[in-house]
Biopython code that builds the backbone (N, CA, C, O; Angstrom):
import numpy as np
from Bio.PDB.StructureBuilder import StructureBuilder

atoms = [
    (1, "MET", "N", (-157.211, 58.712, -19.476)),
    (1, "MET", "CA", (-156.626, 57.410, -19.675)),
    (1, "MET", "C", (-155.245, 57.384, -19.038)),
    (1, "MET", "O", (-154.479, 58.342, -19.137)),
    (2, "LYS", "N", (-154.951, 56.305, -18.403)),
    (2, "LYS", "CA", (-153.669, 56.168, -17.730)),
    (2, "LYS", "C", (-152.583, 55.778, -18.731)),
    (2, "LYS", "O", (-152.839, 55.022, -19.669)),
    (3, "ALA", "N", (-151.381, 56.291, -18.531)),
    (3, "ALA", "CA", (-150.256, 56.008, -19.426)),
    (3, "ALA", "C", (-149.791, 54.566, -19.255)),
    (3, "ALA", "O", (-149.919, 53.978, -18.181)),
    (4, "TYR", "N", (-149.244, 54.008, -20.344)),
    (4, "TYR", "CA", (-148.653, 52.676, -20.258)),
    (4, "TYR", "C", (-147.429, 52.736, -19.339)),
    (4, "TYR", "O", (-146.741, 53.755, -19.270)),
    (5, "SER", "N", (-147.172, 51.647, -18.646)),
    (5, "SER", "CA", (-146.058, 51.619, -17.701)),
    (5, "SER", "C", (-144.719, 51.669, -18.435)),
    (5, "SER", "O", (-144.606, 51.303, -19.605)),
    (6, "LYS", "N", (-143.728, 52.129, -17.711)),
    (6, "LYS", "CA", (-142.386, 52.196, -18.277)),
    (6, "LYS", "C", (-141.879, 50.795, -18.598)),
    (6, "LYS", "O", (-141.174, 50.601, -19.588)),
    (7, "ASP", "N", (-142.231, 49.826, -17.769)),
    (7, "ASP", "CA", (-141.819, 48.444, -17.979)),
    (7, "ASP", "C", (-142.341, 47.922, -19.319)),
    (7, "ASP", "O", (-141.592, 47.301, -20.073)),
    (8, "LEU", "N", (-143.609, 48.167, -19.619)),
    (8, "LEU", "CA", (-144.179, 47.739, -20.892)),
    (8, "LEU", "C", (-143.487, 48.437, -22.049)),
    (8, "LEU", "O", (-143.165, 47.803, -23.054)),
    (9, "ARG", "N", (-143.258, 49.722, -21.917)),
    (9, "ARG", "CA", (-142.586, 50.471, -22.977)),
    (9, "ARG", "C", (-141.204, 49.889, -23.273)),
    (9, "ARG", "O", (-140.815, 49.755, -24.433)),
    (10, "LEU", "N", (-140.469, 49.544, -22.217)),
    (10, "LEU", "CA", (-139.131, 48.979, -22.412)),
    (10, "LEU", "C", (-139.187, 47.604, -23.080)),
    (10, "LEU", "O", (-138.341, 47.287, -23.917)),
    (11, "LYS", "N", (-140.182, 46.784, -22.713)),
    (11, "LYS", "CA", (-140.329, 45.470, -23.333)),
    (11, "LYS", "C", (-140.670, 45.604, -24.814)),
    (11, "LYS", "O", (-140.135, 44.872, -25.647)),
    (12, "VAL", "N", (-141.555, 46.536, -25.138)),
    (12, "VAL", "CA", (-141.940, 46.763, -26.529)),
    (12, "VAL", "C", (-140.731, 47.213, -27.342)),
    (12, "VAL", "O", (-140.476, 46.683, -28.423)),
    (13, "LEU", "N", (-139.996, 48.178, -26.831)),
    (13, "LEU", "CA", (-138.839, 48.692, -27.563)),
    (13, "LEU", "C", (-137.735, 47.643, -27.675)),
    (13, "LEU", "O", (-137.001, 47.615, -28.662)),
    (14, "ASP", "N", (-137.618, 46.786, -26.672)),
    (14, "ASP", "CA", (-136.644, 45.705, -26.736)),
    (14, "ASP", "C", (-136.991, 44.743, -27.876)),
    (14, "ASP", "O", (-136.112, 44.289, -28.610)),
    (15, "ALA", "N", (-138.280, 44.442, -28.011)),
    (15, "ALA", "CA", (-138.718, 43.562, -29.096)),
    (15, "ALA", "C", (-138.442, 44.199, -30.456)),
    (15, "ALA", "O", (-138.016, 43.515, -31.387)),
    (16, "VAL", "N", (-138.682, 45.502, -30.575)),
    (16, "VAL", "CA", (-138.408, 46.210, -31.827)),
    (16, "VAL", "C", (-136.903, 46.215, -32.099)),
    (16, "VAL", "O", (-136.477, 46.023, -33.238)),
    (17, "ASP", "N", (-136.110, 46.431, -31.072)),
    (17, "ASP", "CA", (-134.648, 46.455, -31.219)),
    (17, "ASP", "C", (-134.100, 45.101, -31.671)),
    (17, "ASP", "O", (-133.079, 45.040, -32.357)),
    (18, "ARG", "N", (-134.776, 44.020, -31.287)),
    (18, "ARG", "CA", (-134.331, 42.682, -31.677)),
    (18, "ARG", "C", (-134.738, 42.333, -33.106)),
    (18, "ARG", "O", (-134.449, 41.237, -33.586)),
    (19, "GLY", "N", (-135.411, 43.270, -33.791)),
    (19, "GLY", "CA", (-135.745, 43.066, -35.198)),
    (19, "GLY", "C", (-137.154, 42.603, -35.477)),
    (19, "GLY", "O", (-137.485, 42.318, -36.627)),
    (20, "MET", "N", (-137.991, 42.520, -34.468)),
    (20, "MET", "CA", (-139.366, 42.099, -34.680)),
    (20, "MET", "C", (-140.131, 43.227, -35.387)),
    (20, "MET", "O", (-139.947, 44.391, -35.029)),
    (21, "PRO", "N", (-140.968, 42.927, -36.361)),
    (21, "PRO", "CA", (-141.728, 43.975, -37.049)),
    (21, "PRO", "C", (-142.659, 44.722, -36.081)),
    (21, "PRO", "O", (-143.255, 44.123, -35.186)),
    (22, "ARG", "N", (-142.765, 46.016, -36.277)),
    (22, "ARG", "CA", (-143.560, 46.850, -35.371)),
    (22, "ARG", "C", (-145.014, 46.409, -35.318)),
    (22, "ARG", "O", (-145.622, 46.414, -34.248)),
    (23, "LYS", "N", (-145.574, 46.030, -36.449)),
    (23, "LYS", "CA", (-146.973, 45.600, -36.483)),
    (23, "LYS", "C", (-147.179, 44.346, -35.633)),
    (23, "LYS", "O", (-148.188, 44.213, -34.941)),
    (24, "GLU", "N", (-146.223, 43.440, -35.693)),
    (24, "GLU", "CA", (-146.296, 42.210, -34.904)),
    (24, "GLU", "C", (-146.152, 42.521, -33.412)),
    (24, "GLU", "O", (-146.869, 41.958, -32.585)),
    (25, "VAL", "N", (-145.234, 43.409, -33.076)),
    (25, "VAL", "CA", (-145.041, 43.819, -31.675)),
    (25, "VAL", "C", (-146.311, 44.464, -31.147)),
    (25, "VAL", "O", (-146.724, 44.207, -30.016)),
    (26, "ALA", "N", (-146.932, 45.307, -31.974)),
    (26, "ALA", "CA", (-148.168, 45.980, -31.566)),
    (26, "ALA", "C", (-149.263, 44.962, -31.271)),
    (26, "ALA", "O", (-150.003, 45.105, -30.298)),
    (27, "GLY", "N", (-149.365, 43.934, -32.113)),
    (27, "GLY", "CA", (-150.374, 42.903, -31.893)),
    (27, "GLY", "C", (-150.114, 42.078, -30.650)),
    (27, "GLY", "O", (-151.045, 41.749, -29.915)),
    (28, "ILE", "N", (-148.862, 41.741, -30.409)),
    (28, "ILE", "CA", (-148.512, 40.926, -29.243)),
    (28, "ILE", "C", (-148.785, 41.673, -27.939)),
    (28, "ILE", "O", (-149.345, 41.107, -27.000)),
    (29, "PHE", "N", (-148.391, 42.935, -27.883)),
    (29, "PHE", "CA", (-148.509, 43.702, -26.638)),
    (29, "PHE", "C", (-149.824, 44.471, -26.527)),
    (29, "PHE", "O", (-150.092, 45.079, -25.491)),
    (30, "GLY", "N", (-150.643, 44.454, -27.569)),
    (30, "GLY", "CA", (-151.943, 45.126, -27.506)),
    (30, "GLY", "C", (-151.844, 46.634, -27.496)),
    (30, "GLY", "O", (-152.601, 47.299, -26.790)),
    (31, "ILE", "N", (-150.929, 47.180, -28.264)),
    (31, "ILE", "CA", (-150.771, 48.628, -28.355)),
    (31, "ILE", "C", (-150.809, 49.021, -29.826)),
    (31, "ILE", "O", (-150.901, 48.154, -30.694)),
    (32, "SER", "N", (-150.739, 50.304, -30.114)),
    (32, "SER", "CA", (-150.785, 50.766, -31.497)),
    (32, "SER", "C", (-149.375, 51.004, -32.035)),
    (32, "SER", "O", (-148.431, 51.244, -31.282)),
    (33, "VAL", "N", (-149.266, 50.930, -33.362)),
    (33, "VAL", "CA", (-147.977, 51.201, -34.013)),
    (33, "VAL", "C", (-147.551, 52.658, -33.779)),
    (33, "VAL", "O", (-146.367, 52.905, -33.552)),
    (34, "PRO", "N", (-148.490, 53.646, -33.828)),
    (34, "PRO", "CA", (-148.071, 55.020, -33.518)),
    (34, "PRO", "C", (-147.473, 55.181, -32.111)),
    (34, "PRO", "O", (-146.594, 56.017, -31.903)),
    (35, "SER", "N", (-147.949, 54.387, -31.153)),
    (35, "SER", "CA", (-147.363, 54.445, -29.806)),
    (35, "SER", "C", (-145.913, 53.992, -29.846)),
    (35, "SER", "O", (-145.050, 54.590, -29.202)),
    (36, "ILE", "N", (-145.647, 52.934, -30.606)),
    (36, "ILE", "CA", (-144.272, 52.448, -30.726)),
    (36, "ILE", "C", (-143.391, 53.531, -31.345)),
    (36, "ILE", "O", (-142.278, 53.774, -30.879)),
    (37, "LYS", "N", (-143.890, 54.175, -32.391)),
    (37, "LYS", "CA", (-143.134, 55.244, -33.050)),
    (37, "LYS", "C", (-142.852, 56.393, -32.082)),
    (37, "LYS", "O", (-141.751, 56.942, -32.048)),
    (38, "ARG", "N", (-143.874, 56.742, -31.295)),
    (38, "ARG", "CA", (-143.712, 57.822, -30.308)),
    (38, "ARG", "C", (-142.657, 57.467, -29.274)),
    (38, "ARG", "O", (-141.823, 58.301, -28.921)),
    (39, "TRP", "N", (-142.689, 56.226, -28.785)),
    (39, "TRP", "CA", (-141.723, 55.800, -27.770)),
    (39, "TRP", "C", (-140.311, 55.743, -28.341)),
    (39, "TRP", "O", (-139.348, 56.088, -27.656)),
    (40, "LEU", "N", (-140.185, 55.311, -29.590)),
    (40, "LEU", "CA", (-138.864, 55.298, -30.226)),
    (40, "LEU", "C", (-138.316, 56.720, -30.371)),
    (40, "LEU", "O", (-137.138, 56.965, -30.114)),
    (41, "ARG", "N", (-139.170, 57.645, -30.782)),
    (41, "ARG", "CA", (-138.740, 59.037, -30.924)),
    (41, "ARG", "C", (-138.357, 59.633, -29.566)),
    (41, "ARG", "O", (-137.355, 60.339, -29.448)),
    (42, "ARG", "N", (-139.165, 59.342, -28.548)),
    (42, "ARG", "CA", (-138.866, 59.854, -27.207)),
    (42, "ARG", "C", (-137.540, 59.309, -26.695)),
    (42, "ARG", "O", (-136.748, 60.042, -26.103)),
    (43, "ARG", "N", (-137.296, 58.016, -26.925)),
    (43, "ARG", "CA", (-136.031, 57.420, -26.489)),
    (43, "ARG", "C", (-134.850, 58.035, -27.242)),
    (43, "ARG", "O", (-133.790, 58.273, -26.664)),
    (44, "ARG", "N", (-135.046, 58.288, -28.538)),
    (44, "ARG", "CA", (-133.975, 58.879, -29.354)),
    (44, "ARG", "C", (-133.681, 60.316, -28.917)),
    (44, "ARG", "O", (-132.522, 60.728, -28.876)),
    (45, "GLU", "N", (-134.730, 61.079, -28.589)),
    (45, "GLU", "CA", (-134.553, 62.492, -28.228)),
    (45, "GLU", "C", (-134.103, 62.698, -26.791)),
    (45, "GLU", "O", (-133.260, 63.555, -26.524)),
    (46, "SER", "N", (-134.657, 61.918, -25.855)),
    (46, "SER", "CA", (-134.353, 62.169, -24.447)),
    (46, "SER", "C", (-133.540, 61.053, -23.787)),
    (46, "SER", "O", (-132.975, 61.248, -22.711)),
    (47, "GLY", "N", (-133.484, 59.893, -24.428)),
    (47, "GLY", "CA", (-132.749, 58.781, -23.838)),
    (47, "GLY", "C", (-133.566, 57.966, -22.857)),
    (47, "GLY", "O", (-133.048, 57.021, -22.261)),
    (48, "ASP", "N", (-134.843, 58.313, -22.674)),
    (48, "ASP", "CA", (-135.697, 57.602, -21.737)),
    (48, "ASP", "C", (-137.101, 57.510, -22.323)),
    (48, "ASP", "O", (-137.442, 58.256, -23.241)),
    (49, "VAL", "N", (-137.905, 56.609, -21.804)),
    (49, "VAL", "CA", (-139.283, 56.454, -22.274)),
    (49, "VAL", "C", (-140.292, 56.662, -21.147)),
    (49, "VAL", "O", (-141.418, 56.169, -21.210)),
    (50, "GLU", "N", (-139.882, 57.384, -20.134)),
    (50, "GLU", "CA", (-140.755, 57.675, -18.992)),
    (50, "GLU", "C", (-142.007, 58.411, -19.470)),
    (50, "GLU", "O", (-141.902, 59.340, -20.272)),
    (51, "PRO", "N", (-143.203, 58.008, -18.985)),
    (51, "PRO", "CA", (-144.418, 58.719, -19.376)),
    (51, "PRO", "C", (-144.371, 60.187, -18.929)),
    (51, "PRO", "O", (-143.807, 60.510, -17.884)),
    (52, "SER", "N", (-144.964, 61.056, -19.726)),
    (52, "SER", "CA", (-145.031, 62.478, -19.373)),
    (52, "SER", "C", (-145.975, 62.659, -18.196)),
    (52, "SER", "O", (-146.953, 61.921, -18.075)),
    (53, "PRO", "N", (-145.704, 63.618, -17.331)),
    (53, "PRO", "CA", (-146.629, 63.868, -16.228)),
    (53, "PRO", "C", (-147.952, 64.417, -16.754)),
    (53, "PRO", "O", (-147.989, 65.063, -17.801)),
    (54, "ILE", "N", (-149.016, 64.164, -16.038)),
    (54, "ILE", "CA", (-150.337, 64.670, -16.421)),
    (54, "ILE", "C", (-150.331, 66.176, -16.217)),
    (54, "ILE", "O", (-149.995, 66.653, -15.133)),
    (55, "PRO", "N", (-150.704, 66.939, -17.260)),
    (55, "PRO", "CA", (-150.657, 68.395, -17.133)),
    (55, "PRO", "C", (-151.758, 68.928, -16.223)),
    (55, "PRO", "O", (-152.789, 68.286, -16.023)),
    (56, "GLY", "N", (-151.520, 70.095, -15.688)),
    (56, "GLY", "CA", (-152.526, 70.768, -14.870)),
    (56, "GLY", "C", (-152.429, 70.412, -13.402)),
    (56, "GLY", "O", (-151.676, 69.521, -13.010)),
    (57, "PRO", "N", (-153.206, 71.123, -12.596)),
    (57, "PRO", "CA", (-153.194, 70.857, -11.159)),
    (57, "PRO", "C", (-153.907, 69.541, -10.852)),
    (57, "PRO", "O", (-154.733, 69.087, -11.644)),
    (58, "PRO", "N", (-153.600, 68.935, -9.726)),
    (58, "PRO", "CA", (-154.288, 67.699, -9.355)),
    (58, "PRO", "C", (-155.767, 67.961, -9.081)),
    (58, "PRO", "O", (-156.148, 69.048, -8.648)),
    (59, "ALA", "N", (-156.580, 66.963, -9.335)),
    (59, "ALA", "CA", (-158.021, 67.093, -9.116)),
    (59, "ALA", "C", (-158.293, 67.163, -7.620)),
    (59, "ALA", "O", (-157.921, 66.256, -6.876)),
    (60, "ARG", "N", (-158.929, 68.218, -7.185)),
    (60, "ARG", "CA", (-159.183, 68.326, -5.743)),
    (60, "ARG", "C", (-160.548, 67.790, -5.375)),
    (60, "ARG", "O", (-160.738, 67.325, -4.251)),
    (61, "LYS", "N", (-161.510, 67.840, -6.291)),
    (61, "LYS", "CA", (-162.833, 67.316, -5.970)),
    (61, "LYS", "C", (-162.789, 65.809, -5.767)),
    (61, "LYS", "O", (-163.474, 65.273, -4.895)),
    (62, "GLY", "N", (-161.983, 65.127, -6.573)),
    (62, "GLY", "CA", (-161.912, 63.679, -6.481)),
    (62, "GLY", "C", (-161.446, 63.211, -5.121)),
    (62, "GLY", "O", (-162.010, 62.277, -4.550)),
    (63, "VAL", "N", (-160.423, 63.855, -4.603)),
    (63, "VAL", "CA", (-159.881, 63.486, -3.288)),
    (63, "VAL", "C", (-160.908, 63.773, -2.201)),
    (63, "VAL", "O", (-161.118, 62.959, -1.302)),
    (64, "LEU", "N", (-161.543, 64.934, -2.291)),
    (64, "LEU", "CA", (-162.551, 65.292, -1.297)),
    (64, "LEU", "C", (-163.730, 64.320, -1.337)),
    (64, "LEU", "O", (-164.225, 63.891, -0.295)),
    (65, "LEU", "N", (-164.176, 63.976, -2.554)),
    (65, "LEU", "CA", (-165.296, 63.045, -2.676)),
    (65, "LEU", "C", (-164.946, 61.658, -2.147)),
    (65, "LEU", "O", (-165.776, 61.015, -1.505)),
    (66, "GLU", "N", (-163.736, 61.194, -2.409)),
    (66, "GLU", "CA", (-163.326, 59.874, -1.927)),
    (66, "GLU", "C", (-163.369, 59.796, -0.406)),
    (66, "GLU", "O", (-163.723, 58.761, 0.157)),
    (67, "GLU", "N", (-163.011, 60.882, 0.251)),
    (67, "GLU", "CA", (-163.014, 60.895, 1.716)),
    (67, "GLU", "C", (-164.422, 61.066, 2.272)),
    (67, "GLU", "O", (-164.771, 60.453, 3.281)),
    (68, "TRP", "N", (-165.221, 61.885, 1.627)),
    (68, "TRP", "CA", (-166.525, 62.269, 2.159)),
    (68, "TRP", "C", (-167.642, 61.297, 1.795)),
    (68, "TRP", "O", (-168.515, 61.026, 2.619)),
    (69, "LEU", "N", (-167.627, 60.772, 0.580)),
    (69, "LEU", "CA", (-168.769, 60.040, 0.035)),
    (69, "LEU", "C", (-169.127, 58.740, 0.751)),
    (69, "LEU", "O", (-170.314, 58.519, 0.991)),
    (70, "PRO", "N", (-168.188, 57.865, 1.109)),
    (70, "PRO", "CA", (-168.599, 56.608, 1.757)),
    (70, "PRO", "C", (-169.433, 56.808, 3.025)),
    (70, "PRO", "O", (-170.452, 56.142, 3.209)),
    (71, "SER", "N", (-169.009, 57.708, 3.881)),
    (71, "SER", "CA", (-169.790, 57.933, 5.108)),
    (71, "SER", "C", (-171.128, 58.589, 4.795)),
    (71, "SER", "O", (-172.127, 58.312, 5.459)),
    (72, "GLN", "N", (-171.152, 59.454, 3.791)),
    (72, "GLN", "CA", (-172.402, 60.094, 3.386)),
    (72, "GLN", "C", (-173.403, 59.052, 2.895)),
    (72, "GLN", "O", (-174.582, 59.106, 3.245)),
    (73, "LEU", "N", (-172.936, 58.112, 2.091)),
    (73, "LEU", "CA", (-173.830, 57.074, 1.578)),
    (73, "LEU", "C", (-174.297, 56.141, 2.688)),
    (73, "LEU", "O", (-175.421, 55.641, 2.646)),
    (74, "GLU", "N", (-173.454, 55.905, 3.667)),
    (74, "GLU", "CA", (-173.863, 55.073, 4.809)),
    (74, "GLU", "C", (-174.942, 55.771, 5.626)),
    (74, "GLU", "O", (-175.918, 55.146, 6.043)),
    (75, "ASN", "N", (-174.761, 57.075, 5.853)),
    (75, "ASN", "CA", (-175.701, 57.821, 6.686)),
    (75, "ASN", "C", (-177.016, 58.124, 5.966)),
    (75, "ASN", "O", (-178.083, 58.068, 6.577)),
    (76, "ASP", "N", (-176.945, 58.444, 4.681)),
    (76, "ASP", "CA", (-178.135, 58.826, 3.917)),
    (76, "ASP", "C", (-178.180, 58.086, 2.582)),
    (76, "ASP", "O", (-177.971, 58.705, 1.539)),
    (77, "PRO", "N", (-178.445, 56.793, 2.585)),
    (77, "PRO", "CA", (-178.403, 56.029, 1.334)),
    (77, "PRO", "C", (-179.556, 56.340, 0.381)),
    (77, "PRO", "O", (-179.468, 56.042, -0.810)),
    (78, "ASP", "N", (-180.639, 56.936, 0.893)),
    (78, "ASP", "CA", (-181.816, 57.172, 0.056)),
    (78, "ASP", "C", (-181.839, 58.531, -0.626)),
    (78, "ASP", "O", (-182.809, 58.858, -1.310)),
    (79, "LEU", "N", (-180.796, 59.326, -0.456)),
    (79, "LEU", "CA", (-180.774, 60.628, -1.122)),
    (79, "LEU", "C", (-180.537, 60.452, -2.622)),
    (79, "LEU", "O", (-179.889, 59.497, -3.052)),
    (80, "THR", "N", (-181.068, 61.381, -3.403)),
    (80, "THR", "CA", (-180.811, 61.369, -4.846)),
    (80, "THR", "C", (-179.418, 61.932, -5.109)),
    (80, "THR", "O", (-178.781, 62.472, -4.205)),
    (81, "LEU", "N", (-178.954, 61.806, -6.333)),
    (81, "LEU", "CA", (-177.648, 62.369, -6.687)),
    (81, "LEU", "C", (-177.632, 63.876, -6.459)),
    (81, "LEU", "O", (-176.653, 64.423, -5.951)),
    (82, "GLU", "N", (-178.718, 64.542, -6.836)),
    (82, "GLU", "CA", (-178.806, 65.988, -6.627)),
    (82, "GLU", "C", (-178.676, 66.333, -5.146)),
    (82, "GLU", "O", (-177.981, 67.281, -4.779)),
    (83, "GLU", "N", (-179.341, 65.566, -4.311)),
    (83, "GLU", "CA", (-179.288, 65.823, -2.870)),
    (83, "GLU", "C", (-177.891, 65.551, -2.310)),
    (83, "GLU", "O", (-177.436, 66.260, -1.412)),
    (84, "HIS", "N", (-177.213, 64.537, -2.830)),
    (84, "HIS", "CA", (-175.831, 64.283, -2.404)),
    (84, "HIS", "C", (-174.929, 65.445, -2.842)),
    (84, "HIS", "O", (-174.034, 65.851, -2.101)),
    (85, "CYS", "N", (-175.165, 65.972, -4.036)),
    (85, "CYS", "CA", (-174.377, 67.123, -4.516)),
    (85, "CYS", "C", (-174.576, 68.329, -3.599)),
    (85, "CYS", "O", (-173.619, 69.015, -3.239)),
    (86, "GLU", "N", (-175.830, 68.575, -3.228)),
    (86, "GLU", "CA", (-176.126, 69.695, -2.330)),
    (86, "GLU", "C", (-175.482, 69.484, -0.961)),
    (86, "GLU", "O", (-174.937, 70.421, -0.377)),
    (87, "ALA", "N", (-175.543, 68.262, -0.453)),
    (87, "ALA", "CA", (-174.935, 67.965, 0.849)),
    (87, "ALA", "C", (-173.420, 68.149, 0.792)),
    (87, "ALA", "O", (-172.813, 68.638, 1.745)),
    (88, "PHE", "N", (-172.816, 67.760, -0.318)),
    (88, "PHE", "CA", (-171.374, 67.925, -0.488)),
    (88, "PHE", "C", (-171.010, 69.401, -0.489)),
    (88, "PHE", "O", (-170.031, 69.807, 0.137)),
    (89, "GLU", "N", (-171.801, 70.201, -1.192)),
    (89, "GLU", "CA", (-171.522, 71.637, -1.239)),
    (89, "GLU", "C", (-171.707, 72.274, 0.138)),
    (89, "GLU", "O", (-170.925, 73.139, 0.533)),
    (90, "GLU", "N", (-172.724, 71.855, 0.856)),
    (90, "GLU", "CA", (-172.949, 72.388, 2.203)),
    (90, "GLU", "C", (-171.813, 71.991, 3.149)),
    (90, "GLU", "O", (-171.363, 72.801, 3.960)),
    (91, "ALA", "N", (-171.363, 70.761, 3.042)),
    (91, "ALA", "CA", (-170.340, 70.261, 3.964)),
    (91, "ALA", "C", (-168.959, 70.832, 3.670)),
    (91, "ALA", "O", (-168.225, 71.189, 4.592)),
    (92, "LEU", "N", (-168.600, 70.921, 2.384)),
    (92, "LEU", "CA", (-167.226, 71.293, 2.038)),
    (92, "LEU", "C", (-167.104, 72.588, 1.246)),
    (92, "LEU", "O", (-165.995, 73.063, 1.002)),
    (93, "GLY", "N", (-168.220, 73.155, 0.848)),
    (93, "GLY", "CA", (-168.175, 74.422, 0.122)),
    (93, "GLY", "C", (-167.679, 74.309, -1.310)),
    (93, "GLY", "O", (-167.240, 75.301, -1.892)),
    (94, "VAL", "N", (-167.742, 73.117, -1.884)),
    (94, "VAL", "CA", (-167.284, 72.899, -3.261)),
    (94, "VAL", "C", (-168.444, 72.323, -4.063)),
    (94, "VAL", "O", (-169.053, 71.328, -3.667)),
    (95, "LYS", "N", (-168.743, 72.957, -5.194)),
    (95, "LYS", "CA", (-169.806, 72.450, -6.055)),
    (95, "LYS", "C", (-169.304, 71.248, -6.835)),
    (95, "LYS", "O", (-168.146, 71.188, -7.248)),
    (96, "VAL", "N", (-170.198, 70.297, -7.024)),
    (96, "VAL", "CA", (-169.878, 69.118, -7.812)),
    (96, "VAL", "C", (-171.094, 68.793, -8.671)),
    (96, "VAL", "O", (-172.233, 68.930, -8.223)),
    (97, "SER", "N", (-170.849, 68.362, -9.901)),
    (97, "SER", "CA", (-171.951, 68.061, -10.806)),
    (97, "SER", "C", (-172.565, 66.703, -10.472)),
    (97, "SER", "O", (-171.967, 65.867, -9.794)),
    (98, "ARG", "N", (-173.772, 66.523, -10.972)),
    (98, "ARG", "CA", (-174.471, 65.261, -10.775)),
    (98, "ARG", "C", (-173.711, 64.124, -11.463)),
    (98, "ARG", "O", (-173.644, 63.012, -10.940)),
    (99, "ALA", "N", (-173.139, 64.410, -12.641)),
    (99, "ALA", "CA", (-172.379, 63.390, -13.377)),
    (99, "ALA", "C", (-171.145, 62.950, -12.588)),
    (99, "ALA", "O", (-170.836, 61.760, -12.526)),
    (100, "THR", "N", (-170.446, 63.909, -11.990)),
    (100, "THR", "CA", (-169.267, 63.578, -11.190)),
    (100, "THR", "C", (-169.666, 62.736, -9.987)),
    (100, "THR", "O", (-169.004, 61.750, -9.661)),
    (101, "MET", "N", (-170.739, 63.125, -9.339)),
    (101, "MET", "CA", (-171.223, 62.367, -8.180)),
    (101, "MET", "C", (-171.590, 60.946, -8.601)),
    (101, "MET", "O", (-171.269, 59.987, -7.899)),
    (102, "CYS", "N", (-172.256, 60.811, -9.735)),
    (102, "CYS", "CA", (-172.653, 59.492, -10.228)),
    (102, "CYS", "C", (-171.428, 58.619, -10.498)),
    (102, "CYS", "O", (-171.411, 57.443, -10.134)),
    (103, "ARG", "N", (-170.410, 59.187, -11.132)),
    (103, "ARG", "CA", (-169.192, 58.421, -11.416)),
    (103, "ARG", "C", (-168.517, 57.973, -10.132)),
    (103, "ARG", "O", (-168.052, 56.837, -10.036)),
    (104, "ARG", "N", (-168.460, 58.861, -9.140)),
    (104, "ARG", "CA", (-167.804, 58.508, -7.878)),
    (104, "ARG", "C", (-168.570, 57.433, -7.128)),
    (104, "ARG", "O", (-167.967, 56.525, -6.556)),
    (105, "VAL", "N", (-169.898, 57.525, -7.125)),
    (105, "VAL", "CA", (-170.702, 56.516, -6.431)),
    (105, "VAL", "C", (-170.507, 55.160, -7.095)),
    (105, "VAL", "O", (-170.360, 54.148, -6.410)),
    (106, "SER", "N", (-170.504, 55.136, -8.428)),
    (106, "SER", "CA", (-170.370, 53.850, -9.123)),
    (106, "SER", "C", (-168.954, 53.286, -9.028)),
    (106, "SER", "O", (-168.762, 52.086, -9.223)),
    (107, "SER", "N", (-167.953, 54.130, -8.731)),
    (107, "SER", "CA", (-166.581, 53.631, -8.624)),
    (107, "SER", "C", (-166.249, 53.101, -7.230)),
    (107, "SER", "O", (-165.199, 52.490, -7.032)),
    (108, "LEU", "N", (-167.126, 53.329, -6.280)),
    (108, "LEU", "CA", (-166.877, 52.858, -4.920)),
    (108, "LEU", "C", (-167.038, 51.344, -4.834)),
    (108, "LEU", "O", (-167.867, 50.763, -5.534)),
    (109, "PRO", "N", (-166.242, 50.704, -3.972)),
    (109, "PRO", "CA", (-166.414, 49.259, -3.788)),
    (109, "PRO", "C", (-167.769, 48.966, -3.152)),
    (109, "PRO", "O", (-168.308, 49.786, -2.408)),
    (110, "GLY", "N", (-168.298, 47.819, -3.445)),
    (110, "GLY", "CA", (-169.623, 47.469, -2.950)),
    (110, "GLY", "C", (-170.666, 47.938, -3.934)),
    (110, "GLY", "O", (-170.339, 48.611, -4.912)),
    (111, "SER", "N", (-171.892, 47.599, -3.698)),
    (111, "SER", "CA", (-172.947, 48.030, -4.615)),
    (111, "SER", "C", (-173.880, 48.993, -3.904)),
    (111, "SER", "O", (-174.332, 48.739, -2.788)),
    (112, "TRP", "N", (-174.154, 50.079, -4.558)),
    (112, "TRP", "CA", (-175.071, 51.064, -4.021)),
    (112, "TRP", "C", (-176.330, 51.015, -4.858)),
    (112, "TRP", "O", (-176.247, 50.986, -6.086)),
    (113, "PRO", "N", (-177.494, 51.005, -4.230)),
    (113, "PRO", "CA", (-178.729, 50.884, -4.984)),
    (113, "PRO", "C", (-178.953, 52.073, -5.900)),
    (113, "PRO", "O", (-178.595, 53.204, -5.570)),
    (114, "LEU", "N", (-179.548, 51.805, -7.053)),
    (114, "LEU", "CA", (-179.852, 52.874, -7.994)),
    (114, "LEU", "C", (-181.172, 53.558, -7.656)),
    (114, "LEU", "O", (-181.438, 54.668, -8.115)),
    (115, "LYS", "N", (-181.989, 52.896, -6.861)),
    (115, "LYS", "CA", (-183.282, 53.483, -6.505)),
    (115, "LYS", "C", (-183.390, 53.612, -4.987)),
    (115, "LYS", "O", (-182.699, 52.933, -4.228)),
    (116, "LYS", "N", (-184.274, 54.499, -4.584)),
    (116, "LYS", "CA", (-184.514, 54.683, -3.157)),
    (116, "LYS", "C", (-185.211, 53.463, -2.574)),
    (116, "LYS", "O", (-185.844, 52.692, -3.296)),
    (117, "SER", "N", (-185.090, 53.297, -1.273)),
    (117, "SER", "CA", (-185.781, 52.201, -0.595)),
    (117, "SER", "C", (-187.270, 52.510, -0.522)),
    (117, "SER", "O", (-187.645, 53.672, -0.367)),
    (118, "PRO", "N", (-188.118, 51.508, -0.630)),
    (118, "PRO", "CA", (-189.552, 51.753, -0.487)),
    (118, "PRO", "C", (-189.870, 52.174, 0.946)),
    (118, "PRO", "O", (-189.313, 51.638, 1.904)),
    (119, "GLN", "N", (-190.761, 53.131, 1.072)),
    (119, "GLN", "CA", (-191.058, 53.641, 2.425)),
    (119, "GLN", "C", (-192.375, 53.195, 2.929)),
    (119, "GLN", "O", (-192.759, 53.544, 4.046)),
]
sb = StructureBuilder()
sb.init_structure("model")
sb.init_model(0)
sb.init_chain("A")
sb.init_seg("    ")
for serial, (resi, resn, name, xyz) in enumerate(atoms, 1):
    if name == "N":
        sb.init_residue(resn, " ", resi, " ")
    sb.init_atom(name, np.array(xyz, "f"), 0.0, 1.0, " ", f" {name:<3s}", serial, name[0])
structure = sb.get_structure()
């Protein structure tokens, strides 16, 4: 899940600072009361409400799939997910699960057929 923007955090805390009840602020901005408490504590401790960086190394399969997958689907649209996974491993030497491949295909712009073309 992506972190809330710093701009939203500042607007929420500004509303709380002006005396608006936290529950009301949470309802208006569509966030939870614990988030408001966390942001207030972070501001009190560090002086800022900047979101924490995502821990761990950056995802390398995602970047590789984004570059490789569109042309692969154009060239071989009738392959199954398993076959696309095998082609990805052959081309780049990185294993990818069927679930990951499915998520990447469905996140691409345009619509990709769920079934093979009739032959």
